[in-house]
All heavy atoms as an XYZ file, in Angstrom:
726
protein
N       0.875     -1.156      0.102
C      -0.029     -0.022     -0.009
C       0.949      1.256      0.008
O       1.845      1.421      0.836
C      -0.895      0.050      1.261
C      -1.782      1.019      1.300
S      -3.027      1.067      2.609
C      -2.533      0.045      3.957
N       0.635      2.154     -0.911
C       1.376      3.418     -1.075
C       0.648      4.548     -0.598
O      -0.594      4.614     -0.890
C       1.743      3.499     -2.618
O       2.567      2.474     -2.906
N       1.284      5.492      0.012
C       0.671      6.571      0.420
C       0.556      7.551     -0.854
O       1.385      7.559     -1.843
C       1.598      7.391      1.464
C       1.730      6.821      2.766
C       2.595      7.636      3.709
C       2.716      6.850      4.983
N       3.698      7.538      5.835
N      -0.443      8.403     -0.866
C      -0.656      9.334     -1.970
C      -0.349     10.783     -1.525
O      -0.941     11.212     -0.478
C      -2.035      9.234     -2.525
C      -2.338     10.317     -3.539
C      -2.329      7.957     -3.147
N       0.400     11.455     -2.246
C       0.891     12.849     -1.909
C       0.345     13.823     -2.994
O       0.574     13.383     -4.132
C       2.328     12.947     -1.790
C       3.069     12.173     -0.603
C       3.273     10.782     -1.036
C       4.317     12.770     -0.204
N      -0.244     14.848     -2.619
C      -0.802     15.748     -3.537
C      -0.282     17.221     -3.167
O      -0.526     17.622     -2.039
C      -2.356     15.728     -3.680
C      -2.853     16.727     -4.801
C      -2.949     16.087     -6.149
C      -4.296     17.189     -4.474
N       0.295     17.962     -4.024
C       0.741     19.252     -3.762
C       0.426     20.126     -4.925
O       0.300     19.598     -6.164
C       2.163     19.449     -3.427
O       2.918     18.885     -4.521
C       2.560     18.648     -2.126
N       0.118     21.456     -4.736
C       0.048     22.320     -5.871
C      -0.896     23.520     -5.442
O      -0.982     23.896     -4.264
N      -1.311     24.098     -6.485
C      -2.064     25.433     -6.335
C      -3.403     25.395     -7.179
O      -3.488     25.022     -8.316
C      -1.185     26.614     -6.900
O       0.188     26.471     -6.300
C      -1.830     27.832     -6.692
N      -4.353     26.025     -6.503
C      -5.619     26.269     -7.082
C      -5.783     27.726     -7.273
O      -5.430     28.544     -6.293
C      -6.836     25.754     -5.941
C      -8.133     26.292     -6.472
C      -8.926     25.240     -7.269
C      -8.949     26.554     -5.267
N      -6.148     28.240     -8.496
C      -6.225     29.657     -8.708
C      -7.575     30.086     -9.068
O      -8.188     29.409     -9.902
C      -5.260     29.975     -9.777
O      -3.937     29.523     -9.531
C      -5.144     31.448    -10.219
N      -8.039     31.108     -8.498
C      -9.443     31.623     -8.781
C      -9.185     33.008     -9.279
O      -8.104     33.601     -9.421
C     -10.278     31.560     -7.569
S      -9.728     32.666     -6.112
N     -10.354     33.704     -9.675
C     -10.350     34.959    -10.170
C     -10.487     35.972     -8.824
O     -10.980     35.518     -7.769
C     -11.420     35.436    -10.966
O     -12.792     35.236    -10.266
C     -11.455     34.382    -12.220
N     -10.216     37.143     -8.875
C     -10.381     38.092     -7.730
C     -11.910     38.101     -7.231
O     -12.020     38.126     -6.098
C     -10.048     39.398     -8.338
C      -9.086     39.281     -9.317
C      -9.472     37.863     -9.971
N     -12.851     37.961     -8.029
C     -14.272     37.905     -7.717
C     -14.546     36.604     -7.076
O     -15.649     36.643     -6.315
C     -15.119     38.030     -8.995
C     -15.069     39.399     -9.581
O     -14.631     40.356     -8.915
O     -15.419     39.516    -10.766
N     -13.796     35.552     -7.069
C     -14.071     34.258     -6.431
C     -13.500     34.097     -5.116
O     -13.883     33.136     -4.376
C     -13.746     33.260     -7.302
C     -14.503     33.150     -8.770
C     -13.950     32.257     -9.738
O     -12.594     31.965     -9.797
O     -14.707     31.532    -10.422
N     -12.509     34.955     -4.710
C     -11.753     34.821     -3.406
C     -12.756     34.544     -2.255
O     -12.413     33.777     -1.479
C     -10.764     35.875     -3.330
C     -10.251     35.904     -1.938
C      -9.729     35.938     -4.359
N     -13.654     35.491     -2.149
C     -14.545     35.488     -0.993
C     -15.336     34.203     -0.945
O     -15.558     33.651      0.146
C     -15.418     36.661     -0.946
C     -14.817     37.896     -0.429
O     -13.723     37.821      0.042
O     -15.435     38.960     -0.789
N     -15.714     33.706     -2.004
C     -16.496     32.397     -2.118
C     -15.650     31.270     -1.676
O     -15.990     30.341     -0.969
C     -16.950     32.187     -3.512
C     -17.995     33.016     -4.048
O     -18.727     33.629     -3.116
O     -18.287     33.177     -5.254
N     -14.302     31.203     -2.123
C     -13.403     30.237     -1.693
C     -13.144     30.304     -0.155
O     -13.304     29.253      0.579
C     -12.054     30.272     -2.448
C     -11.044     29.218     -1.856
C     -12.220     30.136     -3.881
N     -12.969     31.497      0.392
C     -12.720     31.575      1.799
C     -13.865     31.189      2.466
O     -13.729     30.714      3.724
C     -12.350     33.023      2.068
C     -10.879     33.537      1.539
C     -10.702     35.023      1.695
C      -9.900     32.758      2.216
N     -15.145     31.430      2.129
C     -16.384     31.131      2.848
C     -16.496     29.626      3.118
O     -17.240     29.209      4.079
C     -17.589     31.610      2.116
O     -17.909     30.885      1.081
N     -15.903     28.731      2.351
C     -16.105     27.275      2.460
C     -14.743     26.599      2.844
O     -14.738     25.422      3.113
C     -16.731     26.645      1.291
C     -18.053     27.180      1.044
C     -15.812     26.796      0.023
N     -13.753     27.410      2.925
C     -12.366     26.731      3.096
C     -12.195     25.928      4.411
O     -11.670     24.955      4.468
C     -11.232     27.778      2.893
C      -9.920     27.274      2.754
S      -8.690     28.409      2.253
C      -8.111     29.181      3.707
N     -12.607     26.746      5.501
C     -12.378     26.092      6.872
C     -13.207     24.877      7.084
O     -12.700     23.911      7.581
C     -12.800     27.161      7.921
N     -14.472     24.915      6.438
C     -15.178     23.534      6.549
C     -14.532     22.451      5.700
O     -14.493     21.400      6.115
C     -16.589     23.862      6.006
C     -17.561     22.664      6.181
O     -17.806     22.189      7.248
O     -18.078     22.217      5.099
N     -13.937     22.864      4.466
C     -13.396     21.796      3.646
C     -12.107     21.278      4.363
O     -11.874     20.000      4.403
C     -12.989     22.490      2.351
C     -12.232     21.520      1.395
N     -12.748     20.395      0.961
C     -11.107     21.581      0.860
C     -11.934     19.727      0.253
N     -10.762     20.517      0.088
N     -11.460     22.115      4.973
C     -10.093     21.562      5.761
C     -10.647     20.684      6.836
O     -10.037     19.488      7.004
C      -9.375     22.839      6.396
C      -8.768     23.625      5.191
C      -8.300     22.279      7.321
C      -8.191     24.904      5.540
N     -11.606     21.029      7.751
C     -11.988     20.320      8.693
C     -12.581     18.967      8.351
O     -12.093     18.000      8.932
C     -13.067     21.114      9.599
C     -13.651     20.365     10.726
C     -14.754     21.067     11.511
N     -15.921     21.419     10.530
C     -16.913     20.411     10.114
N     -16.749     19.338     10.585
N     -17.785     20.870      9.390
N     -13.275     18.918      7.343
C     -13.891     17.716      6.882
C     -12.879     16.809      6.170
O     -12.944     15.593      6.456
C     -14.987     17.924      5.865
C     -16.304     18.343      6.499
C     -17.385     18.717      5.535
C     -18.617     19.132      6.263
N     -19.690     19.488      5.213
N     -11.878     17.371      5.488
C     -10.806     16.596      4.885
C      -9.943     15.889      5.978
O      -9.654     14.878      5.888
C      -9.924     17.439      3.892
O     -10.802     18.035      2.962
N      -9.679     16.691      6.916
C      -8.748     16.223      8.073
C      -9.353     15.040      8.832
O      -8.679     14.221      9.433
C      -8.301     17.325      8.975
C      -7.320     18.242      8.378
C      -6.931     19.438      9.297
N      -5.850     20.259      8.730
C      -5.572     21.380      9.168
N      -6.130     21.827     10.336
N      -4.588     22.107      8.559
N     -10.730     15.071      8.817
C     -11.439     14.073      9.707
C     -11.684     12.764      8.863
O     -12.068     11.798      9.372
C     -12.793     14.630     10.133
N     -11.275     12.786      7.679
C     -11.532     11.582      6.743
C     -10.566     10.444      7.296
O      -9.498     10.619      7.591
C     -11.413     11.854      5.264
C     -12.352     12.756      4.746
C     -12.061     13.236      3.276
O     -10.919     13.015      2.812
O     -12.967     13.803      2.717
N     -11.097      9.175      7.176
C     -10.268      8.018      7.352
C      -9.225      8.009      6.321
O      -9.441      8.188      5.076
C     -11.165      6.724      7.254
N      -8.003      7.802      6.685
C      -6.793      7.706      5.866
C      -6.164      9.044      5.596
O      -5.142      9.038      4.772
N      -6.682     10.014      5.970
C      -6.032     11.423      5.923
C      -4.933     11.513      6.863
O      -5.177     11.536      8.077
C      -6.933     12.546      5.939
S      -6.216     14.116      5.741
N      -3.710     11.560      6.296
C      -2.533     11.874      7.208
C      -2.080     13.319      7.410
O      -1.420     13.523      8.470
C      -1.368     11.003      6.691
C      -1.608      9.431      6.552
C      -0.415      8.778      5.904
C      -2.004      8.812      7.902
N      -2.355     14.074      6.395
C      -1.963     15.445      6.272
C      -2.947     16.234      5.405
O      -3.077     15.716      4.358
C      -0.577     15.671      6.011
C      -0.211     17.134      5.854
C       1.131     17.360      5.317
O       2.202     16.460      5.735
N       1.449     18.269      4.518
N      -3.489     17.341      5.857
C      -4.191     18.178      4.850
C      -3.965     19.638      5.199
O      -4.402     20.081      6.280
C      -5.680     17.773      4.859
C      -6.424     18.498      3.848
C      -6.602     17.797      2.579
C      -6.904     19.729      3.933
C      -7.283     18.374      1.738
C      -7.696     20.440      2.959
C      -7.803     19.715      1.779
N      -3.302     20.376      4.378
C      -2.980     21.729      4.526
C      -3.481     22.545      3.311
O      -3.375     22.147      2.105
C      -1.527     21.898      4.579
C      -0.915     21.181      5.733
C      -1.273     21.568      7.128
O      -1.837     22.762      7.408
O      -1.336     20.726      8.045
N      -4.171     23.566      3.605
C      -4.806     24.413      2.463
C      -4.687     25.891      3.046
O      -5.124     26.272      4.155
C      -6.315     24.096      2.242
C      -7.014     24.949      1.349
C      -6.422     24.997     -0.095
C      -8.389     24.446      1.277
N      -3.970     26.765      2.200
C      -3.766     28.084      2.654
C      -3.736     29.065      1.513
O      -3.400     28.615      0.431
C      -2.483     28.244      3.500
C      -1.240     28.060      2.871
C      -0.382     29.059      2.337
C      -0.572     26.870      2.478
N       0.694     28.409      1.744
C       0.697     27.079      1.800
C      -0.933     25.512      2.741
C       1.466     26.106      1.320
C      -0.023     24.490      2.197
C       1.126     24.857      1.564
N      -4.175     30.311      1.810
C      -4.244     31.375      0.733
C      -2.802     31.995      0.694
O      -2.218     32.324      1.740
C      -5.242     32.405      1.156
C      -5.373     33.512      0.197
C      -6.424     34.518      0.621
O      -6.739     34.646      1.707
N      -7.108     35.222     -0.409
N      -2.313     32.199     -0.524
C      -0.974     32.849     -0.758
C      -1.177     34.312     -0.224
O      -2.065     35.054     -0.482
C      -0.719     32.887     -2.198
C       0.768     33.220     -2.489
O       1.072     34.283     -2.499
O       1.579     32.359     -2.701
N      -0.108     34.724      0.471
C      -0.127     36.054      1.121
C       0.161     37.216     -0.019
O      -0.356     38.187      0.061
C       0.916     36.209      2.205
C       0.559     35.431      3.419
C       1.521     35.617      4.511
O       2.196     36.586      4.639
O       1.653     34.729      5.423
N       0.916     36.754     -0.961
C       1.352     37.763     -2.081
C       0.308     37.733     -3.223
O       0.215     38.807     -3.857
C       2.748     37.515     -2.477
C       3.820     37.637     -1.456
C       5.172     37.307     -2.120
C       3.853     39.061     -0.851
N      -0.188     36.561     -3.429
C      -1.156     36.428     -4.641
C      -2.500     35.875     -3.969
O      -2.573     34.634     -4.006
C      -0.524     35.548     -5.698
O       0.713     35.990     -6.100
C      -1.433     35.375     -6.981
N      -3.277     36.590     -3.577
C      -4.520     36.114     -2.866
C      -5.445     35.288     -3.643
O      -6.315     34.671     -3.108
C      -5.202     37.417     -2.261
C      -4.560     38.555     -2.933
C      -3.282     38.051     -3.527
N      -5.319     35.145     -4.927
C      -6.144     34.425     -5.775
C      -5.560     33.033     -5.860
O      -6.188     32.066     -6.482
C      -6.259     34.977     -7.276
O      -5.026     35.166     -7.784
C      -7.058     36.289     -7.267
N      -4.452     32.818     -5.293
C      -3.797     31.281     -5.175
C      -4.061     30.845     -3.910
O      -3.807     31.392     -2.761
C      -2.319     31.423     -5.562
C      -2.000     31.796     -6.906
O      -2.955     31.727     -7.755
O      -0.893     32.018     -7.390
N      -4.410     29.552     -3.900
C      -4.580     28.753     -2.756
C      -3.718     27.509     -2.785
O      -3.883     26.640     -3.781
C      -6.019     28.292     -2.434
C      -6.860     29.499     -2.212
C      -7.383     30.415     -3.165
C      -7.201     29.872     -0.895
C      -8.260     31.433     -2.936
C      -7.946     30.975     -0.588
C      -8.455     31.687     -1.762
N      -2.779     27.240     -1.872
C      -1.847     26.151     -1.834
C      -2.333     24.928     -1.192
O      -3.026     25.187     -0.166
C      -0.458     26.543     -1.314
C       0.103     27.722     -2.039
N       0.674     27.692     -3.200
C       0.039     29.088     -1.652
C       1.059     28.854     -3.568
N       0.812     29.673     -2.710
N      -2.060     23.759     -1.653
C      -2.652     22.487     -1.114
C      -1.360     21.493     -0.770
O      -0.501     21.445     -1.762
C      -3.471     21.818     -2.134
C      -3.973     20.466     -1.658
C      -4.727     22.721     -2.295
N      -1.385     20.878      0.319
C      -0.432     19.857      0.574
C      -1.230     18.683      1.255
O      -1.885     18.938      2.454
C       0.696     20.275      1.412
O       1.520     19.238      1.705
N      -1.431     17.597      0.575
C      -2.228     16.503      1.187
C      -1.430     15.157      1.214
O      -0.695     14.953      0.273
C      -3.508     16.230      0.325
C      -4.302     17.371      0.067
C      -5.417     17.196     -0.968
O      -5.683     16.039     -1.299
O      -6.095     18.104     -1.383
N      -1.636     14.337      2.289
C      -1.137     13.071      2.265
C      -2.223     11.980      2.742
O      -2.778     12.333      3.763
C       0.190     12.954      3.148
C       0.642     11.554      3.140
C       1.199     13.919      2.952
N      -2.519     11.060      1.898
C      -3.374     10.036      2.268
C      -2.679      8.708      2.412
O      -1.842      8.448      1.732
C      -4.612     10.043      1.246
C      -5.464     11.168      1.497
C      -5.176     12.442      0.886
C      -6.626     11.110      2.226
C      -6.049     13.513      1.032
C      -7.450     12.193      2.351
C      -7.172     13.419      1.746
N      -3.241      7.948      3.257
C      -2.805      6.574      3.518
C      -2.636      5.582      2.398
O      -1.715      4.866      2.223
C      -3.587      5.843      4.606
C      -3.003      4.633      5.140
C      -1.665      4.746      5.807
C      -3.989      3.957      6.245
N      -3.547      5.804      1.558
C      -3.620      4.855      0.270
C      -4.412      5.595     -0.841
O      -5.129      6.573     -0.699
C      -4.424      3.587      0.684
O      -5.862      3.886      1.050
N      -4.338      4.872     -2.041
C      -5.158      5.386     -3.243
C      -6.547      5.367     -2.850
O      -7.323      6.192     -3.285
C      -4.770      4.551     -4.448
C      -5.326      5.119     -5.664
C      -4.802      6.405     -6.214
O      -3.591      6.590     -6.182
O      -5.588      7.290     -6.528
N      -7.071      4.385     -2.170
C      -8.455      4.194     -1.891
C      -8.834      5.384     -0.963
O      -9.980      5.985     -1.271
C      -8.783      2.894     -1.136
N      -8.120      5.762      0.110
C      -8.389      6.941      1.011
C      -8.489      8.141      0.141
O      -9.345      8.983      0.368
C      -7.508      7.035      2.084
N      -7.463      8.221     -0.818
C      -7.493      9.561     -1.651
C      -8.766      9.574     -2.514
O      -9.301     10.723     -2.703
C      -6.248      9.530     -2.416
C      -6.093     10.742     -3.371
C      -5.880     11.972     -2.753
C      -6.206     10.589     -4.684
C      -5.699     13.070     -3.581
C      -6.138     11.772     -5.462
C      -5.922     13.040     -4.952
N      -9.101      8.454     -3.110
C     -10.232      8.307     -4.020
C     -11.513      8.780     -3.275
O     -12.323      9.362     -3.730
C     -10.466      7.100     -4.645
N     -11.686      8.291     -1.974
C     -12.861      8.515     -1.193
C     -12.810     10.048     -0.890
O     -13.942     10.667     -0.961
C     -12.831      7.735      0.106
O     -12.841      6.420     -0.205
C     -13.872      8.111      1.116
N     -11.719     10.739     -0.600
C     -11.614     12.183     -0.425
C     -11.996     12.941     -1.579
O     -12.765     13.972     -1.514
C     -10.173     12.527     -0.123
C      -9.925     13.984     -0.126
N     -10.457     14.902      0.681
C      -9.185     14.772     -0.954
C     -10.034     16.128      0.488
N      -9.191     16.035     -0.622
N     -11.610     12.484     -2.735
C     -11.954     13.091     -3.999
C     -13.493     12.996     -4.283
O     -14.165     13.993     -4.771
C     -11.200     12.426     -5.325
C      -9.771     12.706     -5.237
C      -9.478     14.137     -5.507
O      -9.862     14.749     -6.524
N      -8.652     14.815     -4.568
N     -14.040     11.756     -4.020
C     -15.415     11.713     -4.263
C     -16.299     12.656     -3.280
O     -17.281     13.127     -3.698
C     -15.864     10.127     -4.032
C     -15.443      9.289     -5.052
O     -15.112      9.652     -6.201
O     -15.449      7.977     -4.683
N     -15.854     12.649     -2.031
C     -16.562     13.542     -1.161
C     -16.526     14.995     -1.465
O     -17.445     15.678     -1.527
C     -16.030     13.333      0.302
C     -16.936     14.189      1.315
C     -16.032     14.494      2.630
N     -14.785     15.158      2.415
C     -14.613     16.510      2.325
N     -15.706     17.307      2.186
N     -13.488     16.997      2.184
N     -15.319     15.275     -1.886
C     -15.037     16.736     -2.304
C     -15.976     17.247     -3.407
O     -16.479     18.141     -3.534
C     -13.509     16.936     -2.622
O     -12.826     16.649     -1.525
C     -13.225     18.284     -3.117
N     -16.009     16.275     -4.376
C     -16.836     16.681     -5.628
C     -18.299     17.043     -5.269
O     -18.892     17.814     -5.992
C     -16.709     15.603     -6.589
C     -15.339     15.515     -7.297
C     -15.310     14.375     -8.408
O     -16.270     13.775     -8.711
N     -14.154     14.243     -8.904
N     -18.791     16.314     -4.315
C     -20.232     16.611     -3.852
C     -20.394     17.568     -2.843
O     -21.532     17.897     -2.366
N     -19.293     18.344     -2.452
C     -19.436     19.394     -1.394
C     -19.502     20.771     -1.922
O     -19.413     20.984     -3.106
C     -18.092     19.213     -0.605
O     -16.937     19.795     -1.381
N     -19.713     21.616     -0.962
C     -19.752     23.078     -1.405
C     -18.282     23.497     -1.995
O     -18.229     24.344     -2.978
C     -20.006     24.039     -0.096
C     -21.522     23.883      0.435
O     -22.327     23.437     -0.468
O     -21.762     24.155      1.458
N     -17.290     22.991     -1.334
C     -16.003     23.286     -1.873
C     -15.911     22.851     -3.361
O     -15.450     23.622     -4.225
C     -14.924     22.553     -1.116
C     -13.546     22.764     -1.617
C     -12.872     21.878     -2.363
C     -12.652     23.786     -1.412
N     -11.591     22.237     -2.885
C     -11.432     23.574     -2.192
C     -12.738     25.040     -0.742
C     -10.420     24.460     -2.309
C     -11.669     25.864     -0.757
C     -10.536     25.566     -1.599
N     -16.367     21.651     -3.632
C     -16.315     21.131     -4.969
C     -17.117     22.012     -5.918
O     -16.686     22.360     -7.068
N     -18.271     22.363     -5.515
C     -19.260     23.192     -6.369
C     -18.516     24.501     -6.657
O     -18.596     25.033     -7.776
C     -20.485     23.331     -5.576
C     -21.480     24.209     -6.264
C     -22.806     24.354     -5.542
N     -22.697     24.864     -4.229
C     -22.489     26.085     -3.790
N     -22.222     27.069     -4.691
N     -22.318     26.448     -2.539
N     -18.068     25.146     -5.596
C     -17.471     26.553     -5.718
C     -16.162     26.553     -6.626
O     -15.850     27.433     -7.359
C     -17.228     27.133     -4.333
C     -18.584     27.629     -3.812
C     -16.284     28.402     -4.529
C     -18.572     28.131     -2.422
N     -15.338     25.541     -6.409
C     -13.940     25.527     -6.982
C     -13.924     24.624     -8.348
O     -12.941     24.601     -8.926
C     -12.906     24.906     -6.120
O     -13.142     23.491     -5.861
C     -12.867     25.754     -4.810
N     -15.072     24.101     -8.772
C     -15.140     23.219     -9.854
C     -14.398     23.590    -11.187
O     -13.733     22.838    -11.728
C     -16.642     22.914    -10.218
C     -16.843     21.937    -11.469
C     -18.206     21.402    -11.488
N     -18.610     20.830    -10.317
C     -19.727     21.055     -9.531
N     -20.461     22.114     -9.854
N     -20.036     20.362     -8.588
N     -14.591     24.875    -11.537
C     -14.034     25.359    -12.803
C     -12.716     26.142    -12.545
O     -12.206     26.669    -13.483
C     -15.103     26.221    -13.543
C     -16.237     25.347    -13.913
O     -16.206     24.194    -14.146
O     -17.505     25.868    -13.760
N     -12.243     26.139    -11.424
C     -10.940     26.914    -11.226
C      -9.718     26.116    -11.654
O      -9.712     24.906    -11.735
C     -10.809     27.275     -9.568
C     -12.002     28.150     -9.256
S     -11.843     28.402     -7.431
C     -13.262     29.463     -7.255
N      -8.699     26.926    -11.981
C      -7.431     26.319    -12.475
C      -6.677     25.547    -11.337
O      -6.443     26.133    -10.287
C      -6.566     27.370    -13.063
O      -7.348     28.114    -14.114
C      -5.283     26.959    -13.636
N      -6.340     24.349    -11.679
C      -5.617     23.570    -10.758
C      -4.188     23.268    -11.299
O      -4.146     22.729    -12.466
C      -6.340     22.253    -10.307
C      -7.552     22.526     -9.565
C      -8.407     21.273     -9.420
N      -9.367     21.313     -8.281
C     -10.365     22.082     -8.273
N     -10.735     22.838     -9.219
N     -11.272     22.072     -7.216
N      -3.162     23.376    -10.597
C      -1.824     22.948    -11.043
C      -1.378     22.121     -9.858
O      -0.557     22.539     -8.962
C      -0.986     24.190    -11.134
C       0.430     23.846    -11.653
O       0.638     22.734    -12.118
N       1.397     24.767    -11.543
N      -1.712     20.691     -9.821
C      -1.495     19.779     -8.863
C      -0.513     18.824     -9.371
O      -0.438     18.353    -10.501
C      -2.637     19.117     -8.352
C      -3.738     20.003     -7.712
C      -4.954     19.618     -7.549
C      -3.377     21.277     -7.037
C      -6.054     20.383     -6.923
C      -4.202     22.015     -6.434
C      -5.613     21.555     -6.296
N       0.401     18.285     -8.411
C       1.258     17.170     -8.717
C       0.842     16.075     -7.704
O       0.817     16.323     -6.427
C       2.681     17.581     -8.548
C       3.598     16.521     -8.938
C       5.121     16.968     -8.704
C       5.470     18.209     -9.465
N       6.831     18.564     -9.188
N       0.568     14.865     -8.286
C       0.310     13.710     -7.408
C       1.400     12.725     -7.481
O       1.962     12.449     -8.666
C      -1.003     13.027     -7.899
C      -1.438     11.865     -7.136
C      -2.764     11.469     -7.721
C      -3.075      9.937     -7.161
N      -4.198      9.339     -8.007
N       1.725     12.147     -6.347
C       2.861     11.163     -6.307
C       2.467     10.114     -5.267
O       1.604     10.366     -4.377
C       4.269     11.916     -5.866
N       3.224      9.052     -5.317
C       3.073      7.885     -4.327
C       4.355      7.573     -3.621
O       5.396      7.879     -4.234
C       2.503      6.589     -5.006
O       3.467      6.250     -6.041
C       1.074      6.831     -5.459
N       4.315      7.332     -2.405
C       5.377      7.034     -1.652
C       5.392      5.680     -0.831
O       4.275      5.372     -0.517
C       5.773      8.068     -0.784
């Protein structure tokens, strides 16, 4: 069983920043509570407030897939669905 690591940046428009911020804390809390979540960090860039950085570690591909499924049906998924993602996924 390999851990899944995801890092990268989600970019929104200036008009979308408040929407992202309005659901971010709930998304972090729910993600950290998921079975198999070993680390979940999400933060807004201080210099470029339209960029949000992600660093995630899940115990397995199955745990990561469950996280992805939950996220797609959440407020976070709905609000960020069409935003630009520059993510890198790796296994360890």
